[in-house]
C-alpha positions in Angstrom: 12.4 -39.2 0.0 11.8 -43.2 -1.6 10.2 -42.6 -5.0 6.7 -45.1 -4.1 6.0 -42.3 -1.4 3.8 -41.2 -4.2 2.6 -44.0 -6.0 -0.7 -45.7 -4.2 -0.6 -49.6 -3.3 -1.9 -50.3 -7.2 1.3 -48.4 -8.4 -0.5 -45.7 -9.7 0.8 -42.1 -8.5 -1.8 -40.8 -6.6 -3.2 -37.6 -7.8 -4.5 -35.7 -5.9 -1.3 -35.6 -3.1 0.9 -34.7 -6.5 -1.7 -31.6 -7.8 -2.0 -30.5 -3.9 0.7 -28.0 -3.6 -0.4 -26.6 -7.2 -3.6 -25.9 -5.8 -2.6 -24.1 -3.0 -0.6 -21.5 -4.0 -2.8 -20.5 -7.0 -6.1 -19.8 -4.6 -5.7 -16.0 -4.3 -5.4 -15.3 -0.4 -9.3 -14.5 1.6 -9.0 -11.8 4.2 -11.8 -12.7 6.9 -13.5 -9.5 9.1 -10.7 -9.3 11.6 -8.2 -10.0 9.1 -8.9 -7.6 7.6 -9.3 -4.8 9.7 -5.6 -5.8 11.2 -4.2 -5.0 7.9 -5.9 -2.3 7.4 -6.0 -0.7 10.4 -9.2 -0.2 11.2 -12.1 -1.1 13.1 -14.9 -3.8 12.6 -17.5 -1.4 12.6 -15.4 0.4 10.0 -14.3 -1.9 7.9 -18.3 -2.8 7.8 -19.0 0.5 6.9 -16.9 0.6 3.9 -18.8 -2.3 3.0 -22.0 -1.0 3.2 -21.0 2.3 0.9 -19.7 -0.5 -1.2 -16.0 0.9 -1.1 -14.6 -2.1 -0.2 -16.2 -5.1 -2.0 -16.1 -7.8 0.5 -18.9 -11.0 -0.2 -20.8 -12.9 3.0 -19.8 -16.7 3.3 -21.7 -17.8 6.9 -21.5 -15.0 9.5 -18.7 -13.4 8.8 -17.0 -10.9 5.6 -14.7 -12.2 3.2 -12.3 -10.2 1.0 -9.6 -10.7 -1.2 -5.9 -9.5 -0.4 -6.1 -7.5 -4.5 -9.6 -5.5 -3.1 -7.9 -4.5 0.1 -5.5 -2.9 -2.1 -7.1 -1.7 -4.7 -8.8 0.2 -2.0 -6.0 2.1 -0.4 -4.5 2.3 -3.7 -7.2 5.2 -4.0 -6.6 6.8 -1.3 -10.5 6.1 -0.1 -8.9 5.3 3.3 -9.8 8.4 5.7 -6.5 9.4 7.8 -6.1 9.0 12.0 
């Protein structure tokens, strides 16, 4: 890698490029409906019922639901998942 790769044409460091990887790694992982269902090994209707009853906290964004990985872990550790 060349030393000048992180510099703009003016010789200044392009901070957006330098901080790009740090910003991505600090974001909490978020699952969409399909990913959450696959992770929990449940159907979509079951997942939506769990959200409606408040057993899983999720956020409606656009047409779909988003849920943090920590919320899915909390749900699993609480033992609220029904046996299949």
